C-alpha positions in Angstrom: 0.0 0.0 0.0 1.2 3.5 -0.8 0.0 6.5 1.2 1.0 10.1 0.4 0.3 13.3 2.2 1.4 16.9 2.1 3.2 18.9 4.7 2.8 22.7 4.5 5.8 24.9 5.3 4.9 27.2 8.2 2.2 24.9 9.5 4.2 21.7 9.6 7.7 22.8 10.1 8.2 20.5 13.1 7.2 17.5 11.1 9.3 18.6 8.1 12.4 19.0 10.2 11.8 15.7 11.9 11.4 13.8 8.6 14.4 15.6 7.1 16.5 14.5 10.1 16.0 10.9 9.2 18.1 9.2 6.6 16.3 8.8 3.3 16.1 5.0 3.4 14.8 5.0 7.0 12.0 7.6 6.8 9.1 5.4 6.1 10.2 3.0 8.9 10.2 5.9 11.4 6.9 7.2 10.2 5.3 3.8 10.6 6.7 3.5 14.1 5.3 6.9 15.2 1.9 5.9 13.7 1.9 2.6 15.6 2.9 4.4 18.9 0.0 6.9 18.4 -2.5 4.2 17.7 -1.5 2.1 20.7 -1.8 5.1 23.0 -5.1 6.4 21.8 -8.5 4.6 21.4 -10.9 6.3 19.1 -14.1 7.5 20.7 -16.2 6.5 17.7 -15.9 3.5 15.5 -16.9 4.2 11.9 -18.0 1.4 9.5 -15.9 0.8 6.4 -17.0 2.6 3.3 -17.0 0.7 0.0 -16.7 2.7 -3.2 -17.6 1.0 -6.4 -15.2 1.5 -9.3 -17.9 3.2 -11.3 -18.2 5.9 -8.6 -14.6 6.9 -8.9 -15.1 9.2 -11.9 -18.1 10.9 -10.2 -16.0 11.4 -7.1 -13.2 12.9 -9.1 -15.6 15.3 -10.8 -17.0 16.5 -7.4 -13.6 17.0 -6.0 -12.5 19.0 -9.1 -15.6 21.2 -9.0 -15.4 21.8 -5.3 -11.6 22.5 -5.3 -11.5 20.7 -1.9 -7.7 21.0 -1.6 -7.8 24.8 -1.7 -10.7 24.8 0.8 -8.7 22.5 3.2 -5.6 24.6 2.9 -7.5 27.7 3.7 -9.2 26.0 6.7 -6.0 25.2 8.6 
């Protein structure tokens, strides 16, 4: 599985510095360890059911995201 996310300079400087302090080949290992530590220490208050998206819905979802410009809205929100 491949997961990607963005870090925004100014907002995420602490995370950017921490990641850059790790050697390039070891970064994903350290990120996985931090995620595991966080998950073991915190129990979610609400359990959500899995959402299944049918392949035919992907294009509809892409169009909604494109029209709503959700990325810009999320960046402005933080």
